[in-house]
C-alpha positions, 0 to 999 in steps of 0.5 A: 500500500503506497503512502507518502512515506513509501510502502507501509510494511517492507523494511530490511535488516542485515547482520554480520557476525565474526567471532574468533577464539584462540587458546594456547597451552604449553606444559613441561614436566620433569620427575626424578627420584633421588634415593628416598627423595622424589621431586616433580616439577611442572611449568606451563603457559596458557593464553586465551584470546577472544576477538569479535565483531558485529555489524547490522543495518536497517533500511525503511521506506522501500518503494517495493517489497521485491528488492531486498537490498540496503541501497534500495531503501529510502533515505529517512530513518536509515540506521546502522549498528556497531559492535566490539569485543576483545578479551585476552588472558595469559597465565604462567604456572609453576608447580613443585612437588616433593615427597620423602619415602612416601611419608612426608609430602609437600607441593607448591604452586604459583600462578601469575595471571594477566587479564586485559580487563584491568589497567596496566598497573594492576593487570597482573595478579600473583596467586600461590598455593601450598599443600602439606601431607603426612602419611602417618600409617607409613611410620613404624610406630603406627604399624606397630600400635594401630595396624587395623588402620592400614592407611592414614594421611593428614593433610593441610592446604592453602590456596589463592586464586584470581577471577576476572569477571565483569566487562573489560575496560571499566577503568576507562571513561566510556562514551556513547552516541545518543539519538541527537537533537534538532539544531540549526535553521534546517532543524536537522537532527544532530548526533550527541555524545554522552558519558555512559558512566564513571570509570574505576581506575582501581579495578582489579582481580577478585580473589578467593583464599581457601584453607583446608585441613583433614585426613584420609583413612582406610582400615580393616584391609581397606574394607572401610574408609573415612575422610574428613575435611574442614574448610574455610573460603573467603572471596574478597575484592568482589565487584559490586556497586556502592549502595549510594546515588549521584544527582540525576543531573550528572547523567552518570552512574557509579562504577563497579568496585572491588568492595564485596566479600563472602565467607564460606566455611564448613566440613565434609565427611565421607565414609565408605565400605568396599568388598 
């Protein structure tokens, strides 16, 4: 149905998407026995790259619904969209393990993670972890005094990890194009640019610290088993918005900040029977 604006219904939208995801892993292991001593070393590099693209177009006021190309549409209210996405993360990992006569166990791990989401001066985070163990059932006094408990290991561990949730580049002021306003004698619509929010130049990694202590046991020739674990986890520097507001006339909103914390603690008991 032709009208003064063209045909009422026909319009056209075209989209284009492009996504690339690259992941690289490189790992080297070394293991060696020196008499009663056993040493194991590991080094690794991991990298993840996310790319992206997006484009869309919209055209209205076609004189016919037979031609479905962008250049056949009218000049009024033609529109387009954009797109962007970039994310990259790199990790260096090292681990060293040691045991003596399979009785005394130790392991140390160190991670150095970098994320493109954060400003250059806080882009990298260091996250260590450590585990200690003692297989008491391998001791002579244990085998003589408690032979019915044929396996018993005490263990304790501490670990720290980093997470990088949230949108990238929150440390930069970001701007967007508005719908515009009419200006000038011709009353033409002019685009406007406004700030979307306040940047947080101090944004950094969310962190999780874990503490564990417990034991593993088997007794009566491995017929029964009992494992007990006590744990405490604390997440800190969690991204959250402040419970506050800014005057509406500013036109900006508060950014996410590393201000929240969560504690989680408890115990786990696992018993088993095997025959």
